[in-house]
C-alpha positions in Angstrom: 18.7 -8.1 -4.5 16.7 -6.5 -1.7 16.3 -9.7 0.3 20.0 -10.1 0.6 20.4 -6.8 2.4 18.8 -4.6 5.1 15.3 -5.7 4.1 16.1 -9.3 4.8 17.7 -8.3 8.1 14.5 -6.5 9.0 12.3 -9.5 8.2 14.7 -11.8 10.1 14.4 -9.6 13.2 10.6 -9.4 12.7 10.3 -13.2 12.7 12.8 -13.8 15.5 12.2 -14.3 19.2 12.7 -10.5 19.8 10.2 -8.0 21.3 10.9 -5.5 18.5 10.3 -4.9 15.7 6.7 -6.0 16.1 3.3 -5.2 14.8 3.6 -1.4 15.1 6.7 -1.3 13.0 5.3 -3.7 10.5 2.2 -1.6 10.2 4.3 1.4 9.2 6.3 -0.7 6.8 3.1 -2.0 5.1 1.7 1.6 4.9 5.0 2.9 3.5 4.9 0.3 0.8 1.3 1.2 -0.1 2.2 4.9 -0.3 5.3 4.0 -2.3 3.2 2.4 -4.9 1.1 5.6 -5.2 4.4 7.5 -5.9 5.4 4.9 -8.5 2.1 5.3 -10.4 2.5 9.1 -10.2 6.0 8.9 -11.5 4.9 6.8 -14.5 2.2 9.3 -15.3 4.2 12.5 -15.1 5.9 13.3 -18.4 3.5 11.3 -20.6 1.8 13.3 -23.4 -1.4 11.3 -22.8 -1.6 12.7 -19.2 -0.3 16.2 -19.8 -3.6 17.9 -18.8 -3.6 16.2 -15.4 0.2 16.5 -14.8 -0.1 19.4 -12.2 -2.6 17.3 -10.2 -0.3 14.3 -10.4 2.7 16.4 -9.3 0.8 17.4 -6.2 -0.1 13.8 -5.5 3.5 12.8 -5.9 4.6 15.5 -3.5 2.1 14.4 -0.9 2.8 10.7 -1.3 6.6 11.2 -0.9 6.1 13.3 2.2 3.9 10.6 3.7 6.3 7.8 2.7 9.2 9.6 4.4 7.2 10.0 7.6 6.1 6.3 7.6 9.6 5.2 7.1 10.7 7.1 10.1 7.9 5.5 12.1 9.1 2.0 11.3 12.1 2.7 13.5 10.4 5.0 16.0 8.0 2.2 17.0 11.0 0.0 17.9 12.5 2.8 20.0 9.3 3.6 22.0 8.7 -0.1 22.7 12.2 -0.5 24.1 11.5 2.5 26.4 8.2 1.0 27.5 9.9 -2.4 28.2 12.5 -0.6 30.3 9.8 1.2 32.3 8.1 -2.2 33.2 11.5 -3.5 34.4 12.0 -0.7 36.9 12.2 -1.7 40.6 8.9 -1.9 42.5 9.8 -3.1 46.0 9.4 0.2 47.9 6.5 2.6 47.7 8.6 5.3 46.1 9.8 2.9 43.5 6.3 1.8 42.8 5.1 5.4 42.3 8.1 6.2 40.0 7.6 3.0 38.0 3.9 3.7 37.6 4.5 7.2 36.4 7.2 6.0 34.0 4.9 3.3 32.6 2.1 5.8 32.0 4.4 8.2 30.1 5.9 5.3 28.1 2.5 3.9 27.2 1.4 7.3 25.9 4.6 7.6 23.8 4.2 4.1 22.6 0.6 4.8 21.6 1.6 8.0 19.8 3.6 6.2 17.2 0.9 3.9 15.8 -1.5 6.9 16.1 0.8 8.9 13.9 0.9 5.9 11.4 -2.9 6.0 11.3 -3.0 9.7 10.7 -0.5 9.5 7.9 -2.3 6.7 6.2 -5.6 8.5 6.6 -4.0 11.3 4.6 -2.7 8.8 2.0 -6.3 7.5 1.4 -7.2 10.9 -0.1 -4.6 10.3 -2.9 -5.9 6.9 -4.1 -9.2 7.8 -5.8 -7.8 10.8 -7.8 -4.8 8.7 -8.9 -7.1 5.9 -9.9 -9.1 8.3 -12.1 -6.2 10.3 -13.6 -3.1 8.2 -13.2 -1.5 6.0 -15.8 -4.1 3.3 -16.7 -1.3 0.7 -17.2 -0.6 0.8 -13.5 -4.2 0.7 -12.3 -3.7 -2.5 -10.4 -0.9 -0.9 -8.4 -3.4 1.7 -7.2 -5.6 -1.1 -6.0 -2.7 -2.8 -4.2 -1.8 0.5 -2.6 -5.3 0.9 -1.3 -5.2 -2.6 0.2 -1.8 -1.9 1.9 -2.9 1.5 3.2 -6.1 0.1 4.7 -4.2 -2.9 6.2 -1.5 -0.6 7.6 -4.2 1.5 9.2 -6.0 -1.4 10.8 -2.7 -2.9 12.0 -1.6 0.4 13.6 -5.1 0.8 15.1 -4.6 -2.5 17.0 -1.3 -1.2 18.4 -3.0 2.0 19.5 -5.5 -0.1 21.4 -3.0 -2.4 23.1 -1.3 0.7 24.5 -4.5 2.5 25.4 -5.5 -0.6 27.4 -2.9 0.4 30.0 -3.4 4.1 29.9 -5.3 5.7 32.8 -6.2 9.0 31.1 -9.9 8.5 30.3 -10.1 11.7 28.2 -7.2 10.8 26.1 -8.7 7.3 25.5 -12.1 8.7 24.5 -10.7 11.3 22.2 -8.3 8.9 20.5 -10.9 6.2 19.9 -13.4 8.7 18.6 -10.9 10.1 16.1 -9.8 6.7 14.9 -13.4 5.3 14.6 -14.2 8.2 12.2 -11.0 7.7 10.2 -11.5 3.9 10.0 -14.9 4.2 8.5 -13.6 6.5 5.8 -10.6 4.4 5.0 -12.6 1.2 4.6 -15.1 3.1 2.4 -12.2 4.3 0.3 -10.7 0.9 0.0 -13.9 -0.7 -1.2 -14.5 2.1 -3.8 -10.9 2.0 -5.1 -10.8 -1.8 -5.3 -14.1 -1.8 -7.2 -12.8 0.9 -9.5 -9.6 -1.0 -10.1 -11.5 -4.1 -11.1 -13.6 -2.1 -13.5 -10.6 -0.6 -15.2 -8.6 -3.8 -15.5 
């Protein structure tokens, strides 16, 4: 089964005394699972006579969810790569003034790259939230609980990625970038939490 292969290897690495994978990669994984559940519900809706009238809409949802899942799966590994580059920047020599300047410049660049990955996770999951409510309303009612689980995973993935954005921003010296990023994510966070509450309540009503 899955826990005897690569998935188990990933979980073992996640729990080991290793710097990566860490929270950012896990956030992408959680988000990808949430979006994957949306695709599953869509797949179990398409082709059913009962849902023939909404099939075009569900096809669009499936296309979007699969695109987002693919992006999130890439980000699981990308977060590991950018962390390794950030770690290498911190290990650069810093005895001479030239070395200090080079190290500082490299760290700033690496921090921005490291921040960009969880930011991309947040943006992808924000797009995924737009699929939850229409799928709850029009998707296969036998899988309504899976839509609720998806909403929880998407919201959790977003919050987790947001924390990783913040930990990298804490070392960034670009005040404009910091302000713009926080403003964007504060707006998205409110909308995602509102979506989560609405979908969870809707799921409970349909169960």
